[in-house]
Phi, psi and omega in degrees: 000133181280159176293175187291340183293142178231134181304131178081004183224118180302138182302324182293330178290319178296316179298321178297319179295313183295333178273357176082021182249356183286135186264353182226083185296336182288347171285339185255307188267166178084195183277138179218139178289136173226085186068235178272354184258171177239124176262130178244119183245142178213156180234112180221096180298338182275358188262137169272327182209147176228132176245144174265120185249125176240152179297125176075009182237153176291141179300146177249120181283132178278146179272134179279111185274327183222145186296338180288348178120028178265121184241151173217136176235147176252128177247111183295142172052043180242158178250171181295340181278007181304133178266112185216164173236161171257129173254112187260128174253118181282173181292338178271004178093348179289155183230153170208153180253147180207152170285151178278116180300340187262015174262000183258144176278184178302144186246316181293135185281160180295325180295318178301315181294322180294313180297321179295316181294332176281342184082028184226032176264097189281351174242045182302327182292347175277347184245326183260161180099217181235120184233129173292125185220157166247126182233136186288181179304157187306327183292336182233023188295123169217172182285350186234001184294152183220035183280170175299147182085010178300149173253132177261133181187207183233130176264125180249139175213139182211152179258117179206072191295336185258009180282148173280323178208146173229132179232150169271126176236149181184188181287357178265352179220025177068019180056033180261114184292348180278342189283315185232063172293152188260163177273133174267125177273108190300141177088352184239337185078010181265138176244141182218158174194135173258124181247100177298146175090342178287136187244169176300142181094350179297138176270137183207164170213175172253125173267119185245124175263114181285165178298337178283350183097351180292141176260124181245138178247110190242139168293157181286121178300336181254014181301138178275345182208136185213151173288162178235169180077221183284339175269130190229022179288150170273155180235138174291129182218140181265110180273358185267002187274326189291137178253113182283153178233027184244032184300320180297316179299312184296323179291316180293325183298328184303331183256008181287137175246090191298325177299338179256023183232157175287132176228113175234112191256132173259110182274129190227136165259111189300331184284347184226007177297306171220152176226159177266092182298325182284353179238049177073025178060036182283151175287163178286153176277167176302320180294319178293324179295327177295335181262352183235302182296313183300310177301325179294316179298319177297313180299323182282348175088011178290158177258334184225149166249131172248123182263126168304158195313130180250000173290153188298137180211140183278330189262114181300322184290352176276352182062014181101358184272003172241085190276134175252332182231096189290339183255007183239122172293148184300137180277003178300329187248002180136192184266173183302321180293329178289325173295319180295326175299317179299312180296319178302313180296321177300314181295319178297333179269359179086019180254128176276152182238121175252143175237145174286133182236138192236078177269006186276333185194165177212156187282171183267011183308134188296335184272357190250221191282338185300128181044055193300316180251025181092356177233171177283084189275305180273338183251170174284150177286319182281121181299340177291343176245333192253001182230133177267109189291327182293321188255354181066032181240176182254152183253133179298146175272089185291346179281352181265126186302316183294325179290316175302317181296318178304316184283315180295318177297328178293317176302314180295326179302313181292324178290327184276299189279339182242003178055031177298140185268343181195155177239121172265113188272121186280146168054044180297323180301323180291339179276328188286331189243127178292334182259018181301120178057034179233147177273170179301134181090354181257009180217161183247124180295162176284182186296341179261005180084007182266177182262358182282136178275094187296324179294317179293322179297316178298317179301312182297316179298312182295320180299313179297318179302311185291320180298313181289328179291316186274337182225075180302141178096352175278176179220141172244140186232130181260128166273094187226123192252008182252186180266023179305127185281147170070030180300319183255027173257150181301154180299323183290349174256013177091006181270181177277343174095005178288158176279323181216164176227136174296135179267083182287331179295314177302313182301313183295311183296316184287322177294322176297317179295314184291336180281350181282147169299135181308335178300326185262356184295330181301334181272357183233032184298330180297334179302326188261359177247339185298324184299335181281353175286334182234007188301336186248014177275344179219169166273104189261151166244123175281124190237133165238083194264183180298330182297340184268000184231032180221173172056042176082004180283346182075161177288165180301318180294320181290336178291334186289144181277167173094187179283184186299317181297318181292324178299313179295319180297317178299317182290322176297315176305313184297314181298314180295323176298317178300318181289338176276335183287141177302139180127151175288169190240144174217132178226131179283147182306144181093331179291334185289339178239009173080055175300131179281319184277155169300155177294135177236118185293346183265355182228162178286159169299158182275074184294339179296341179297337181291350174284348182262134188303319183295319180291318179291327176296320177296317178300318180296323177298311180300319177300313181293322177300319179298316182290320176295316180303313183292330186271352184242101180303335179300338184270353182214344190290329182234046182300333188252022185219143174297340178296340183262002184218144176208128175291141165264307178205122173239017183264350188278059181293326182300325179263358184053048179239134172230153179214146182202169180240137169251139188228145174263172178295330182276002177093004175293145184226140172231124182262128178250137173228128182244127174247104186267022176235159180277021181259130175286130180251093180286144175051049178278120183271134185227128174291140181232156187289332183216164174280149177146187180265129181254107182277132180285116182253339177222131171213103185288353178267006181298149183298326182296338178264357182101014182269187183270359172068033172271126184208202188232027174054039175095344179157176181220151176258140183289159176242152177278064181231122182293137180199138179056036178075017181238155185287335186234158179208164176232156177248117186233161173261118186259110184293165180283141178043061187213156169245130175237151181222141182234135177256129177289117179285139179286000000 
């Protein structure tokens, strides 16, 4: 065995490389000039022998310089552009040929690096991560060349500006960080390497040596496919293979004006909607969901499915809100193409797909983004800015261009590669305020001394601008619970640029009112009228989400007061009232049939309840409400305007009765009357806007829904009798704990 010294290579550099601390592997490995000769160096601990193979030339055996697997061969009178392969002989005698990864020059272009550093590379996912590529011979190597002699393999790129060394490790190199160290592109903090011969399905990570000397094993932040749970490897995956069949949907979507369209959203946690109890209580796959969830949503009449976060996350109990791999759909239900099949089928059936997106925070898991290169790279260094105390998670540094780019490109990635129709952005309030859930002295004011997070505000505005610009017809929805103005107004009008905002105020006030015994509702009449003071200041979505049926809050049915019959009647009343109130609609799974138990992410919904008439009646009501809602423009066409709503009477607190009109642009009218007490109100006179016949289109007390079947025999004709300040009125039978609605016939 020869000593550590290698001709043309200082001993300290070789020792640094062998110890895994060298920061520039291309100074050591690959082809290097030595006078008139060419030295080719390679490091393969798994090799007993390595030969340099050239076309039409006898192989040249490389000399083993170090016992760990460092080889060098001399090729007389050759240049760096020499086209060669490595023939590796393993210790068991088997052989394989491979291109030398270190014979290629830099691959990522200067424009890509410049745009990334500016924070404006909107197709970042096309350049970073792991990409199957064909790259030509070293003399003409580019990321797109396709000449004879191309090498097929995987191009890896990652951002780790403060790392001493970054290596690709995986099942193709024995997870040895010394074998495939990456090239650092100076001035950008980007590391890259093309590995010929690596195929789709290969498991890999990045081994990062921090400046402190610590070795970190990290999943790829841009991985398209990743393991979940305790296994956290990234997988090479080809996203260019899937053939979409939703061209008609995508073309039509471009011209959709969602504020002027019906939106009824079914919010779903894929892991617990249904489970296979006979197969170890496993969740359904994406393919199975396309055959079960989609037909159910269609039958129920919903227009949209909203998926709780589907990006990869290790902790089941986070419901997906602690994301570790922002570019990888969770592998719990299948691979990326199977998710795209599910979305494709939804689009072919006319159902839009919204996904929950979580740019507000990320978990501290050691394999993910936290201290990615040994420093606070994606997060703030100061915990007063960088740590979310309520959730034990980290907050993105929105002031850093590369971090903003990572997140905005991620939003665009889901819209582009998965044809997602909308993003519901989680925890927006926590992003807007520097003092969110913090006591005095636990937060740092902005440059003007205020509590507004200026970097996050800029990020949200820019993200919305770019998403709507590049993908017309999509929608972004903010989960924002404060009085921040203009959340759903365009950026050019001073807003944050979202398409819609969750109406958390409506949800809180109405659930509080509905949970009261009807005897006491008369004293809380303001709860049910206050929402109309601000209903048209934003594009609102009325939400009964997963957050309202967990952590001891009880299910919606269990929140209702009274005996079993009254609980169902109250919930039916509430749902119909919600469909009459201005704003788009969202209901979490299980609510449509009256789940008794709180939602549990580890178990299936209680589908057996549908065998009971009251539960099936509630489901039938929600189904009918969806179909009526979609077919009546008065219920959605002017959701954001006073032109679409008019009170008839909100003063009848003693009887806990309210009445109002919903109107379309064409003058169609639907009158709603709510009786929030268990008392039948016979011959209740109601002022109406016009003379004519008012057909009963909704009655939550109907027998088919499980009610007592008190109604108005299909409708009532108005009388020329002044009432409630109107020229005409009707005399109706108002059922107990019920909402009824009448449409004025033309």
